[in-house]
MIGUBA-33637 format. One record per residue (C-alpha): residue number from 1; z, x, y. Coordinates in steps of 0.1 Angstrom, whole numbers, padded with zeros to 4 digits. Each point is the difference from the previous one (the first is absolute). Layout:
BEGIN
  resi      w      u      v
   NUM      Z      X      Y
...
//
This chain:
BEGIN
  resi      w      u      v
     1  -0605   0263  -0160
     2   0037   0009   0003
     3   0006  -0006  -0037
     4  -0025   0027  -0010
     5   0020   0028   0017
     6   0035  -0012  -0009
     7   0011   0008  -0035
     8   0021  -0026  -0018
     9   0038   0005   0002
    10   0016   0007  -0033
    11   0027  -0024  -0010
    12   0036   0009   0009
    13   0024   0010  -0028
    14   0027  -0025  -0008
    15   0032   0004   0020
    16   0030   0017  -0016
    17   0027  -0023  -0014
    18   0028  -0009   0024
    19   0032   0020  -0003
    20   0031  -0017  -0015
    21   0022  -0016   0027
    22   0033   0017   0006
    23   0031  -0015  -0016
    24   0022  -0023   0021
    25   0032   0013  -0016
    26   0019   0028   0018
    27   0019   0027  -0019
    28   0037   0002   0007
    29  -0006   0033   0018
    30  -0025  -0016   0023
    31   0024  -0029   0007
    32   0028   0024   0008
    33  -0023   0020   0024
    34  -0011  -0031   0018
    35   0036  -0012   0003
    36   0011   0033   0015
    37  -0029   0000   0025
    38   0008  -0036   0011
    39   0037   0009   0004
    40  -0008   0030   0021
    41  -0023  -0022   0022
    42   0028  -0025   0005
    43   0025   0027   0008
    44  -0023   0015   0027
    45  -0007  -0035   0014
    46   0037  -0009   0001
    47   0008   0034   0016
    48  -0024  -0003   0028
    49   0010  -0036   0008
    50   0036   0010   0003
    51  -0008   0024   0028
    52  -0016  -0027   0022
    53   0028  -0013   0022
    54  -0019  -0025   0020
    55  -0017  -0034  -0008
    56  -0030  -0016   0015
    57   0024  -0016   0025
    58   0014   0033   0012
    59   0033   0017  -0005
    60   0025  -0023  -0016
    61   0035   0012   0006
    62   0031  -0016   0014
    63   0018   0008   0033
    64   0027   0020  -0018
    65  -0026   0022  -0018
    66  -0017   0007   0033
    67   0032   0014   0014
    68   0005   0027  -0026
    69  -0011   0035   0011
    70   0000   0034  -0016
    71   0034   0007   0016
    72   0016  -0032  -0011
    73   0002  -0035   0013
    74  -0006  -0007   0037
    75   0027  -0015   0022
    76  -0025  -0024   0016
    77   0011  -0030  -0022
//
């Protein structure tokens, strides 16, 4: 009885053709832009790393480096 009240579905139209895949070749401008971005990332990474003065083991400085103060070397040698 359900088939009497349900109209038949019309067939679907065919799907549109797939778009062409993008080319794998990069233009020289794109290569230069990517190189500049990568260089900037490496500069920032190197800059931040140089400000960290401790290692996972703690402060790594010799006895002489510990004696230096803002006013000069300490006399506690």
